[in-house]
Structure formats: structure tokens, C-alpha cells
N, C-alpha and C positions, 0 to 999 in steps of 0.2 A: 901632216894630217890636221884638218881644222874642223870647225863646226859646220861650215857651209861649203868650203872648198875641200874636196876629198875627205868626207867626214868619216871614213873608216868602213870596214867590211864586217863589223861585229853584228850589225842588224841581220845580215844574211846568214852569218855563222850561227846566230841564235835560232833562226828559222829551221835550218837543216839539222840542228841538234835536237829539235823538239820531238816529242813522241810521235806526232803525226806531221810529216812533211810530204806534200804532194808535189812532184817534180814538174815545175812550169818553166824550166830553163829554156825550153824551145822558143819562148818569147824572144830571147836574145838573138836567135837566128833571124827573126822578123826585123828587129831594129837594126841589125847589122846590114841588112839589104838596103835600108833607107839612109844609111850614113852618107852625108855629102851628096844627097840627091834632092830633087825638088820636093820629095815626099818626106824630108827629114823633120818636118814639123808635125808631131803626132799628139792628138788630144784624145785620151781614152776616158770615157765617162761611164761609171757604173754605180749601183747603189752602195751605200755604206757597208762596210764589213765584207766586201767582195774581193779582198786581197790586193787592192790598189797600192797601198803603202808597201806591202811586202815585195811587190814587183819592182818598185823603185829601189828598195834596198838591194835587191838582186842585181839590177842594172848598175847601181853604184859600185858594188863589189866587183863586177866584171870589167867595167870600163876604166875605173880610176887607176892612174899611174902611180899613186902614192904607196901602193903595197902590191905584194904578189898573191893573187887569189887562185892560182892554178889548182892548188890542193883542195880548195873548197868545191870546185866543180868536177873533180874526179868522180867518175861513175855516174854522173848526171847526163841528161840527154844532150845538152849543148856540147859536151866534150866529144861526142861522136860526129859533130858537124865539121865538115872540111875547113870551114873558115873560123874555127874556134880560136886558134892562136893568133890569127891575124890582127884582131882588135883587143885581145885580152890585155888589160892594164896599160892601154896606150894613150889615154886621154886624161886631162884634168876634168873633174866633175864638179859642177856647182849644183848643190842640192838645196832647194828652197821649200820649206814646209810653211805654207802661207797661213795655216791655222795658228802656228806658233807666233808668227809676226803680228797677226791680227790681235792676238791676246796680249802680247807684250808691248805693242806700240800704243801710244795714246790715240784718242779719236782723231782721225784724219791724218795721222802721221805714219801710216803703214809704209808707204814708199820711202820716205826719208829714213825711217828706222832701218829698213831693209838695206838701202844703199849704204848707209854708214857701216852696218855690221859686216857686209860682204866686202866692202872696199878695204876695211882694216886687214882682212885676211889676204886679199890680193896684194896689198902694198907690202905686207910682211913676206909673202912668198916671192914676189917679183920686185923687190926694192931697187934692184939695179936698173930695171926698165922703167919703173914708175918713180923716177927721181923727183918728179914735180907733182903737185897736188892735182888729182883728176877731178873732173866736174861730175862724174858719176861712174857707175859700173860699166856702162857701154863704152864710155870714153877710155877707161882703163883697159878694157879688153881689146879695143882697137889698137891701142899702143903696144900691148903685149903681142898681138898677132903681127903687127907691122915689124917688130924687132925680131921676133923669134919664129913666126909662122905657127905658133901654138893654136890649136883649136880646142873647143870645150864641148862637153856634153852637159846639157841643162836638164835637170830633173825637178819638176815642180809638182808638189803634192798639195791636194786640196786647193787647186788653183782658183776655184769658183767660190770659196768661202766668203770672200769680200762681197760677192753678189748675193749670196744666200743669207748672210748674217747682217749685212748693212743695206737692206733692200731699199731704204728711202734715201740713202746718201749718194745721189747721182754724181755729184762733183767728185766724191772720193772714188767711185767706180770708174769714172772717166780718167782720172789721174792714174789709177792703177792700170787700166787698159793701155793708156798711152805709154806708160813705163814699160810694160811687157812688149809692146810693139817696137819701141825704140831699142830695147835690149836684144830682141831676137830677129826681127824681120830683115831679111836681106843682108844679114851681117856675116862677113866671111869667116869669123871666128866660131860660128855655130856649126858643129858637125852633126848634132842631133839635139832636138828639143822634144822631150817627152813629158807631157802634162797629164795629170789625172784629177778627176773631180766627179761630182754627181751629175752636173748639167753640161750639155754641149756648149760650144763656144759662141756661135754666131747669134745675131739678132738681138743684141742688147740695145734696144731702142734703135736709133739710126747709126749707132757707132759700130763700125766694122773693123776695129783695130787689129783683130787677130785673124783676118781672113786667109792668112797663109797656112793655117792649120788644117790638116786632114782629120776629120772627126770620125770616131768610132764609138757609137753610143748604144744604148739598149734597144734602139730601133734599127740599128745596123752595125754590128760589131765587125763584119767583114773578116779580114785576115786574123783578127784577134779573138774569134769565137772560142777557140780551145782554151784560151787563158782568161775567159770571163768568169768562170766558176769551176766547180768540179764536174767532170764529164761522167757519163754513165759507167764507163769502164773503170774509172778511178774510184767511184763510189762502190761498185761491186767488189773491188779489191779490199777496200776498207771494211765493208760488211763481213767479208770472209775472215779478215784478220781479227776483228773485234767481236765476232759471233753475233752480229746484229742483223735483224730481219731486213733483207734488201727491199721487199715490197713496201714495208711500212716506212722505211727511209725515204723511198720515192714519194709516198703519200704525204709525208711531212715537208720535204725540202726540195723536191724536183719541180719542174714546171716552167723554167725560163727557156722557152723554145726559140732557138736561133735557126738560121737558114740551113746549115750543115749539121750542127749538133742539136738534135731535137730534144735532148734531155740535158739541161744544165742545172746543177744543184747549188743552193746557197752554201758556200764553203764554210763560213763561220759556224752555221748551225750544224752541219754534218760533223765537223770536228768536235763540237761540244757534245753532240749525241753519242759519238763513238767513245770519247773519253769518260763521259759520265755513265755510259751504258743505259741511257734512258732517253726516250723521245719526249721532247717538250718544245715550247716556243722560246728559242734562244736569241734569234736575230732581233726580233721586234721588242724583246724585253729591255734592250739598251736605249729605247726612246719611248717617250710617252705617246699613247695613242690619241691624245688630244690633237696632235699635229695632223693625223689622218682625218679626224672628224671635221676639222676646219674645211678641208677640200671636199669632203663628202656632202657637207651642208650648203655648198655654194648654190645659189639660186639660178641654175641654168636649166632651161626646159629639156626634160628627158634624162637629166643626170641621175636622179634618184631611181628612175625606172631602170636605167642601164645597170646601176649598181646592184639592184635587186635581182635582175636577170642574171648577172654574173655570179651572184651568190647561189643561184639555182643551176649553175654549171653552164650557162649559155655564154657564147662569145659575142662581143658587140663590135660593130664596125667603128673605126676611129680614124680621123684624118690628123696625122701627126705633123703635117707641114705648116700649119698656122701657128704652132706653138712658138712663143718668143724666147724660149730658153731662160726664163726667170721664174720666180715663185710668187709673182704679184700681178703680172699682166695676163688676165684671162678674158677672152671675148666670147668663147663658146664652151660647151661641155667637152668638146674634143681637146681643148687646151688643158683642162683639168685632168682628163684621162691620160693625156700624154705625159704630164708631170708625174702622175702616179706610176706610169711605166718606168720613167727614169729613176724614180725613188725606190723602185723594186716592189711596190704594192700590187702591180699588175704585170702579167706576162704579155708578150706581143708576138703575134704571128705576122712577119713582114710580108709573106707571100699573099695572105688573105686580108691583110690590113685589119686585123682583129685583136682586141684586147680581152683578157680573161684573168680571173684570180688563179694564181698558179698552184697553190698547195694548201694543205691544212694549216700550216703555220700562219699564212697570210689570212686565211679565212677567219681564224681566231682573232686576228687584229681588227678585221672589219667588224666582227661581232662585239669586241670590246668597245670600239668607237661608237657603235650604235646603242650600246647599253647605257650610255650616259645622257640619253635624251634625244627626242626628235624622231626616233624610229620605232615607236611603241608597237605599231601594227606588225612590223617585221619581227621584232623580238618575241611577240606573242606566238607567231608561227614557229619560230625556232624552238621556243620552250615546249611547244606541244608536239614537236616532231618525234620525240622519243616514244610517246604513247602511240603515235601513228605507226611507227616502225614495229612496236610490239603487237599491235592489232594485225598488222600485215603478216608478221611471222606466225601468228596464231591462226591465220586464215579467216579472220572475222571481216568479211567483205562489207557487211553493213556498217560496222564501226569505221572502217577505212573510208567509205563514201562520206559518212558524216564528218570525219576529220578533215577531208579534203574540202567539203563545203565550208567549214569554219575557216580554214586557211585562205580560201578564195575570198571570203567576206572580209578578212583582215587586210589583205593586200590589194583589194579591188581599187582603192583610190590611187595606188602607185602602179600596179601592174594589171592591165586589162586583158581579158581573153579576146583575141580576134582570129586566132588560128591555132593549129596544133603545136606550133613552136612556142607560142606564148603559154599555152597550157602546159607544155613540157617544162618550161622554166618554173612555173608555179608549183608543179608536182615535185620537181627536184628540190625546190626550196622547202617544201613541206616535209621532205625526207632528210632534212639537213643533218640530224643527229646520226644518220646511218654512216656518215663518212668516217666516224672513228673506228668502225669495224669493216668498212667496205671501200673499194675503189669505185667511184661512180664514173660511168662512161655514158656520155650523151651521144645519141645516134651511133650506136655500135654497129659497124659494118658487118653484114652477115653473108654476103655473097648474093643474096636475093633481096636486097633492100637494106634498111637500117632499122634496128630496134630502137625505139625512142629513148629509153633510159635503161641501163643495165647496172646492177650492183654486184661486183665481183668481190667475194669476201677475202680479206687479208688472211694469209695462210694460218696464222696463229689464233684466229678468232672462232673457228668451228661453226660458222653460220652458213645457212643455205644461200646460194646465189639467187638473185631476183632479176627477172626480165619484165619490164613494164612497157606495155603498148598503149598508146593514147588515141582516143577517137573524139571527134568533135561532131556532135549532132548525129551520132550513129548508135552503137550499143557496146556494152562491155563484152558480151559474148563474141561480137564481131572482132574485137581486139584480140581475144584469146585465139579465135580461129586463125587470125593472121600470124600470130606467133607460131602456131603449129604448122600451118600451110607453108610458110616460108622458112621453117626450120631455124628460127632465130637462135635456139639454144646451141646449135652447132658452132656458133661464133665464140662460145665460151671455151676457147681452146686451152687445153691443159687442165680444165676443171672437171672433177668427178664428184658426184654427190647429189644432194637434193637441190632442185631448182623450183622457185615459186614463179609461176606465170601469173602476172597481174594485168588484167584488162581494165582500163579506166575510160569512161565516156563522160563528156560534159554536154548537157542538154542546154542549149542557148535559151530556149523558151522558159523552162522551169528553173534555170540557173542552179541545177543540181547535178551532182556527180553520181555515176553508177559504177559499181566495181564488181569484178568477178576474179576469184583466185583459185588456181589449180596447182597441184604439186606433181612434179615428175622427177625421175631419177636418171642421171647420166652415168 
């Protein structure tokens, strides 16, 4: 057992001993299918604190031949797999944490430092085969394979940290990519290469050193969706176990919508909330919000408007294909939005090609970033939103109309009204503070159309539900009639109690809002 060669199974043992362990061993079944195939090069990119390192420790414990891990996996999902024993502890594993090498090596010496450290362990383990000095890791592994037929599993954590943290060091990046290509591409000793990071592999300038990798990112996790974060079923089980409110857990940490799994939760934050018995912002507290503000303030036409619309609950179209997979090459607002998807600040609907702010935890991070300057108008609207909510709950339609007028005036330079959808974004933004007590639903399907905005109260809050219908150059009473005629309240399935029907109209000539509020009981 070494530091890099077969580093031990204590990492995984620690995970399963923890008070909360969610079984993701089904991932091993996926990687087993790709052993010694053309698909054996796997790069999985996800936001920080989404369980990437834990997955690598699990794979190391399963594959490494240096120890017997059978008892660790007893009772877990992979133990029920017919192929469980076939590959259990059958390979030498080389585990590379690139963040560690980047920190410990001198400037520009990452590759040399890595080569020396791993070669020392290989020469100690295979001294009979490596009786002469090898020129590098790849040379040593070729000799080992030629003499013994031994294959290796490569696990690379934080593979992209060189690109993220040394953005200006192009020579260093190229040297690093060339090293990985020479080590892994078309080498017979590679049974599997599994890399994790935040960013996908391809498109680093003109350099395509790692084009053999199959990429699974936040824009397309494909077969790895179930292992991207916690699923709805897993979170329901945790909420029952720790007596935590399931709806509020979703409000805080759900929202990473994938193709099959429509509800994917931030695992780090869910675990923190369960153990502390308190909902709060846990994931983003590990990094300063200054980093987000840098991207929000980039001067691309339409970027600020899109961010404001997403704060209002609207989804925006985004072209993810032009993104160069780095953190400094931006040509359009779509490149910035795509980076925010990979960083976890935005969710992504791959079917509709739309980005959105996923949950309350991330909404707070956007609010923090805006609070340090440059977004004064939006912050004024957010600060006034609590009073607007109170006026609505009290049924004061006149004060609600005045509040919406002020909100529109504040954001008019960023978000202009040109249709009911734009009006809806502004109205949702004006009711920003309601999200601590409500689940906001834009375009709630009712069976006879869509209610523009609905606020469904969280079970523990004791608030009335609200259905808001918006009109453009019509009238507030017409909006109320539409709610009633189309029976929009019937879409509030499972809810019983008071409902506020809120009709809002915007008059384009007077640039004023009209409002009408009625109360009904379901």
C-alpha cells in the first residue's frame, strides 16, 4: 500500500462509517461495463462538493488488489450485482490528486514532481521488472505490462485544477495535457481511466490532447445521472430519518434537473442540514461570493437582463456549445452562463436548452454577490419585496399596485416590459421575499392553460396560497375572471385552505399597474 499506488481503502471505510452515508456503489456497475473497452476513458465533471472525491475513494477500495474490501461492500447495492466479484480487488490502482501536486510542486514543476513521486512507488513495488531507470511513468508501466501483463486503474481527482488555478500559464497547461495523453491514450496497460473535475475536457484552445475521454458534465450526465447528487427518493428517506421538512429541503437544495432524474439535490448541503437540524446556506459558504460577482458583472449584451429574469423565476435559453471549457475565454453571454452551469450556480434543462437558478441556497448567493455593488436597482426591489408581500396578504390592492410601479421603475433599465412573460419576471422578482415561506411556480399547469405565477406555501408556514394572473394592456378584473373561469385554483393539488386570487394589469400608455385581490377557500 502506497500514497499513489494502491493508497488504501480507509477513505471509503470512513465514508460508510459516517452518520449519513448514501449508497452510490451502483456507480461501480457502470465503470465495470467500460473496463477494457473503447469507453474506458471517463471524465465526470460536477460542481465542488458534489461527491466526486468520495466516488474515487469508493472505486479505489473496490478495484485495488492491495487489500480485501469484500466486507466493506457487504449489504451495499453493488454486492447484488452479478459481476461484483469479477473485478473486486483485481487491479493495481494509481490515484492522483492533482490539487495536492499543484500545491506541493514548485511553479511549472507539477509534471516533474508527479512523475518522480509515482515512479518511486512503482520502482519499489516492481523492482524486479524495473531494474533500470525509467524515463517516466508511462515508460515504467509499459515495461511492467510487457513483463507481467498487469493492467492499471487510473483515478484522477481535480484533474482540471491546473487549468482553473493557472489560467495564464499556457505552457504549463500544455505540458500537463501532453503528460496525461502520453500516460493514458491508447496504452495497453490502461484498464480504466476515471477523472473528475469541475470543467469538461475538450476545447482548451487548439489543444485536443485528451479527445479519447467520454465526457459526462452538468449539461449531460448521461449514464451517471443517479450518481451526480442525491435523488428525490434518497432525500425523502433522509428527511424521514432526521424528522426534517421534505418540502423545505427541496426549496433549499433541489433543482439540478437532469434528463431522467428531474430532482437532483446538492449532497453536501443536504447532509449538513440533516446533521445540524437546520436549513441554511452550506454549499456556497465554502467559497467567497466575489467569484460569482466577477462573472455576473461581465459586459455582455443581455447578460444582466438574463440574470434578473432568472432571479424572477424565468428560464433563459442558452447555447452551451460555444463554451471553451475554461474560466477565462468568453465571447458571448452564453459562455458565461454555461460556466455558471458547470460551477453549480445555475441548473440546466438539456431538453429545452434553458438555464435557471435552481434553489434558495443559490438565490442567496446571487443576492450576496449583487449586494457588494453594481446592482443597486435590483437590490432596492428585493429589499422592498417583504412589504409588497405583506400588502398582498392583507388584501391592499392599491398599495400592491404602487409597489409594483416602484419595482418596475427600479429595474426598467435592465428589464423592459414587452410582453406578459417579461411582466411575469418582474412581478416574480418583486415578490422575492415570498420564497422563504413559499414554493414559487412559474406558469403552473392547470389543465385549461397556465396560471402565470403561483405561490404554494411550505407546510410549516401557515400562509395562504396565492395565484397571480398577469395582463398586458387589459384589466385586473379580467385577470381575476380568467383565474375563475379556467379554475386555476384546482391545480393546487393537495392544498386546502385560503387562496388569494391576485389580478395584475400593466397599462403601457400610463406605465402603471392595476391590481385586484380576492379571497377564496379550497
